[in-house]
N, C-alpha and C positions, 0 to 999 in steps of 0.2 A: 588467635585472630578471629574476631566475630564480625561477619558482614551481613547487614540487613538486606533482604532481597524482595523486590516487589515489581509488578508490571501493571500499567493501564495503558491500553493502546487503542486509539481510534482516529481514523481520518474522516473528518466531518465535512460533507458537502452541504453548505448552508442553503443551497438552492433546492435541496431534496425535501419532499414532503413526507418521507418515511422516518419517523422518529426512531432514534437508537435507544430503545428501552432495555429493561433488564432481560427480557426474553431474547433479544438479539445477542446479548453477551452470553447468556446460557447456551444458545445454539452454537456458539463458537468456542469461547474459553472463559470459564469462571471457576478458578481453582483456589484452594485455600491451604495454607500451612504446608506440611510435608508432601502433600500430593502434587505440589508444583514441581518438586524435584523429580518425582517419578514420571510426571507427564512430559517434561521437557528434556530430561537427560538424554543425550545422544542425538538430539534433533538439530537441524540446521537453522536455529533461531538464536536471537540474542541471549535468551535465557539458557538455551543449551550451551552456548559458549561460556557464559558466566559460570554455570554449574561445573563445566569441565575444568575451567581455569582455577576455580576456587578449590576443587577437590585435588587437583594436581599440586597446588601450592600449600595444601594442608590448612586452608582457611575454613572455618565453620560457618555455614550459611544459616541465617535465621529467616526462613521464607514466610511471607505474609499473605499476599493476595496477588493473583495473576488474572487480569480481566482484559479481554479483547473482543471486539465485534466487527463484523463486516462494515466497511464504510457506508454511511447513509447520512440522514439528517442529524439535527442537534441531538447530543447525548442528553437524555432526560435527567432532570435534577435528582430524582430518587436514586438511580443507579450510580450516578457520579458521587453523590454524598455517601452512599453505602460503601463504595470502594475506598473513598478518601478516609472515612471514619474508621474502617477496618484497618487500613494501612497505618494511620496515626495511632490507633489504639494498640496495635501489635508493636509498633515502634516504642511507645511509652512503656509497654509491659516487658520489653526485651531486656531492660537494664542496660548495662554498659556495653556499647558496641564500638567497633573501631572504624567502621566505614559503612556507607550506604550505596547499594547498587540499584538503580531504577531503570527499567526498560520501558520507555515511553515512546510516543509517536512524534509529536510536535505540531500536529494539525488538528487537535481535538478541540471542539467548540461545544462546551456544555451549555445548557439553558442558563442564561443570565451572565455568562462569562465569554470573553473572546479568547482566552488563553488558558485552557485547562492544565496544560503541562506546567506553565509558569506558576499557576496557583498551587499545584501539588508540590512542586519543588520548594516553593517558599514555605508551605506548611510543614514540610519535612525539616527544613532548615530551622524553623522556630522550635521544633522539638529537640533536635540534636545539638543546637547551638553552633557557634562559629568554628569550633575546633575540629569537629568530626567531618571528614571529607565526603563529598557526594559525587559519584560518577554516574552519568546518564548516557544511555544509548538512545539515539533519535533516528527516525526514518529519514531517508533521502529527501522526502517531500515536506519536511518540517518547515513551518513558517516561524523562523527564529525570532525570539522575543528577548527584550531586555531582562525580563523576569527569569527566563531560563538561564541566561548567561550569568546574571548576578547571583542566583541562588545556588548554582552548582559549581563545583571546583573543576570538573571536566565534562565536556560533551563530546560524544563520539557518534558522528553520523555515518550511515551507510555510504559507501563509496561507489556503489553499483546500482544501476537500474536497467534490467531486472535485478532485484535485490538478492544476489547470490553470495553476499559476504556478511550476512547477519551474524552467523556464529563467530566469525573472525572479529567483528566489532564487539561482541560480548566478551570474548577473550581479551581483546585490547583494553576495554574499559576496566576489567578486573585486574589485569596486570598493572596498569597505570595507577589504579586506586591503591594497590598494595605498595607501589613505589612512593606515592604521596604519604601514605600512613608511615612508611619506613623512613621518611624525610630524605628520600633520594631524589625527589622532584619537588619543585615549587612552581605550580602552574601560573602562567600569566597569559591572558587572552586578549585578542583583538577581534572586533566584529565589524563587518561592513555590510550594508544593505543597499546596493545600487538599485535604482527604481526600474526593475525588470520583473515582469510577471510571465515566466515561461510557460507556454502550453504544455500539457503532459506529453503530447506526441513528439515533441522535440527535445525531451529531457533524457533520452537514452544515453547511456555512457559508452556504448560500443563505438560510437562515431559522433561527429558533429561537435558543437560547442562544449558540451560537458566532457567529452573525451579530451579535448584540448586543455580544459581547465584542470582535469585530474592528472593529466600527464605532467603539467607544470607543478601541481601540488606534490606529486611523487618525487620530483627532483628536489623540491624544497624540503621534503621530509628526510632527505639524506643528511641534512645538517643535524648533528647530535643535539643541538639546542632546541630543535623542533620536536615537540611531543606528538602532535597530530594536527592535521588540517581536515576540516569538514566543509564541503561546498554543498549547500542545500539549494536544490532547484526550486523548492517551495511547492505548495499545493494551491493552484490558482482558483479552485472552486470553493474556497473559503472566503466569503466577503467580509474580511476583517482588516483592520489597519496594518497588521504585521504580515499579511500575505505577500509571498514573492521570494525572490532570490536572497540568499544569505551566505556569508562567508565567515568561518570561525577558525582562527589560527591560535593555537595554544603552544607556548614555548616554556622552556625551563628558565624562569626568572630572567626573561629578556623581553621587556615590553617593546623596546624599540624595534627589535627583530620581528616580533609579532605584527606590529603596526606596518612595517615596511612590506612584509609578505602579503598581508591582507590588502594593502593598497594596490600591489601589483596584480593580484588576482581580480580585484574589483575592476581595475582598468582594462584587463584582458576581456573580462565578461562584457563590459560596456562596449568595447571596440567591436566585438563580434555579436552584438545583440540581435542584429537582423537575422542571424542564423537560427534564432529561436522561433521565428515565424514558421508555422506548420501548415502544409496543405495536403489534402487527400482527395481521392476521386469521388465524385457523386455516385449514389447507389447504382443507378442503371448502368453507368459506364464501368463501374467496378465489377459488377456481376457479368457483364458481357465480356470483359477482359478475362475474367477467371474461367469462363466456359470455353473461351477460344484458346486458352493457354495449353501448351503441351505438357504431358506428364501429370503426375499426382503425388501427393495432395497439393492443391492450391489453397492457401489460407486467405480468407477474407477477414480482415481484422476489423471487427465492429467496435472501434475505439471509443465511440461516444456512448456506448451502452455498457460500460465497464463497471461492474459493482465494486471493483477495487478502487474506483474513483468516486463512488457514491451514487452512480447511476442506478436506475431501477433494475436492470437485468432482464427486462421483459420487452425490449425493443423489437419491433416487427418489420421494419421497412426492408431490410435485406431479405428476410424470409418471404415477404410479400412479393418481391421482385423475382426471386428464384422460382416461386410457384407460378407466377404470371408467365414466365418464359418456358415453363415445363422442364426445369432442370432435374437431372437425375444424379444419383451417387453423391448425395450431399449429407453432411452432418451439421446440425446447428447445436453448438455447445457453449453454454447451457442456458436455457430460458427459464427464468424464475416465474412460476405460475402454480402456486399450491392448489388453486381451484381446479385447474386443468388436470393436475396430478390426481386429485381426489376423484374426478370423473373417470379417469383411466383405471384407477384402482377399483372403482365400483363396477366398471365394465368387465375387467379381468383380462389376462393375457390372451391374445388371439382374437379378441373382440374388435369389431369395427365400430368406431365412435365418430360422431360429428359434434364438434365443440369449438369454442372460441379460445384462441391461445394468445397470450401476451397482451400488451397495451392496456393493462388494467390499473396501473399504479398512478399515472398522471397523463397529461396530454403532451408530454415532451419526448416520448419515445415511439410514437406511432400508434394507430388504432388497433384494436384486436383483429386477428385474422381468423375467419371461419374456415375450418378445415375438416375433412373426413379422412381418417386414417386407421391403421391397425395398431393396437397396443402390442408391441413386440416384447418388452420386458418390464418388470417391476422390481425394484430393489429398495433396501433401506438407506441407500445413499452413503454408505461408509466406504472409505478408501484410504490409502496411505500415499502421501506425496513421495514420488520416486525421482522427480526431476531435480535440476540444480537448485531450485528454490524450496525452502522448508523441507528438505529431504528428511524422511522418517517421521514427519508430523502427521498424525491421523487427521483426516478430513471428514466432514459430515455435510451432506447435501440434503438431508431429510429424505422422506419417501420420494423416489425417483421413478419416472416412467419414460420409456422411449416410444414415441408415437411416429409411425412410419406413414408418411403421406406421399404415396407414389415415388418411393425411393428418396424422399427427403426425410431424413431421420432427425426428429426434434427431441433432444434430451431435456425433459421437463423436470425441474428440481423444486424442492419445497423450502430450502434454506438458501439465501443469497450467498454466492461465492464466485469469485473471478475464475475464469477458465485459464489457469496458468500451468496446468500439468496434464499431459496426455492420459494419465490415469483416470481423469474425470470423464474420459471417453471409453477407455478400455474396460473400466470396471462394470459397465453395462453390456459387455460382450461385443463391442464394436472396435474393430481395428482401424485406427485413423489412416493407416497406410493404404488401405483398400479402397478409399473413397476419393473422388475427383476433387470435391470442394469441402473444406472445413470452415464453417463460420465460427470464429473464435471471439467471444466477448471479453476483450482485454485490450489494453492500450500498448504496453511495452512488455509486461511480465511474461507473456506467452512466448516471447522470443527465446528465452533461455532454453526451453525444452522443445518448442515447435520449429524454430528456425533450422536446426540441423536436419529435420525430416522433411521440411516443406520444399517443394519444387520452386514455388514462388510465393511471395507474400504481397498482398494488395491491401493497402490501408484505405478504409472507406469513410467518407464524410457523411455518415448517417446522423439522424437526430439523436440527442441524448444529453444527459447532464454531466458527462465526462468529455464532452466535445472539446477538441483542441482549437476550434473556431471560437475564440473568446468574445468576439463581437456579438455572439448570440445571447450573452448574459447581461442582465441589468445590474451592474455593480453600483452599490450605493455607499459602501463604507471603506473600501480599500483606499490606501494613500494615492493621491493624484497630484501631479501627473505621473503616469507609469507606462513604460513601453511593454507591449506594442499597442495598448489601447490608446495611448496618446503618442503618436509617432514623433512629435517634435519635442519630447522630453529631453532635458539636458542633464548631464552629470559630469563632474561633481558640482 
């Protein structure tokens, strides 16, 4: 049994002015051929799950290319075409294969295209023909499209946010693909796209509307005729027609059942649509509440400056307020500012420096803050994820500096990456449990590892391109009307 294996993953924030070029992929993941298996085996990722399942079942993998970059603006045409051409070239050279495994995202917007994943799946389908089955893993934030559904035999979306089930979805996709190859399953799918654009801050699956929907889906999946159900909250910061909520139900040769279950889930989502509206505290109020709270650590979630949602990662407004009120025992994790890092490196450990930090990417995340502090540590930015998300996967933040400004410790990084793991604080010699306030630049993912240790979590309504206040964005191309931007939207 020979299974072709490839990945291209990017979540594109079309409001960002940071292009996602080849350098951004090289800074995160750009692997070829057999090195893919060595890089991802044993990790809590979709590829890790695919590799484990294939090896357990005795299937031979034909690995091609694995490319991923931190969320940002449009994927540049050169890197998109490079990965696509490499994938298709390897597929053509592979000879006879029995099935295709693709680890994609679902919210990638390359230059000149609205639907990168649909384009890739259709291109792969043209090479392998109609008889070779294709199974795809997709991110929970996928903006489901007709091309994705029509080109693939099976789609398997993450069922959790924070995404702690990626490996399980990789295993599931591989096992079901082998069932299709063995003629034990005949997938039939139903798709529904109720007009909802859920803000990121209300998409968590531990509680709220997504928990209700996935509880219902779990009950539905007990039916042996149901292969899997994926409920995609969508990525709202992609201004494209397919953006928003999506439901995908796949059954074993029972279209009527797939349609009925998809209708039920869509109706439930629509009934509870007002629960997707998100609110958070203004910066000053949030900081005051954190400093008045008992115990430690208190997490200030800088949700709108989440690089995992395509924001700059150099937002300054929470930092500015903490400095204004003279806060102490604070860690800011992590602020993307290669220029400030370079100045710290030039000064050296132990030196006092005066410099501007943050606010350099655009005018959407606050102005730079002028500070004087001591360079506490410098490092190469390498760590290993040890939390529930991406466990075992190496991380790279580039050259990293800790700047201590009157006991406000700012972790400055050179590569953009969401603060989703306490190891991003510990690896520079800081114990998060020893500090009163942790400013965490993340929307939901941080909760998987930080919620168990936090005395309290305060969500902050600061400026930024991953804000859950969607009224701040000038949408031009999404389907309208859509809730909550258009409160009087009707469905069906």
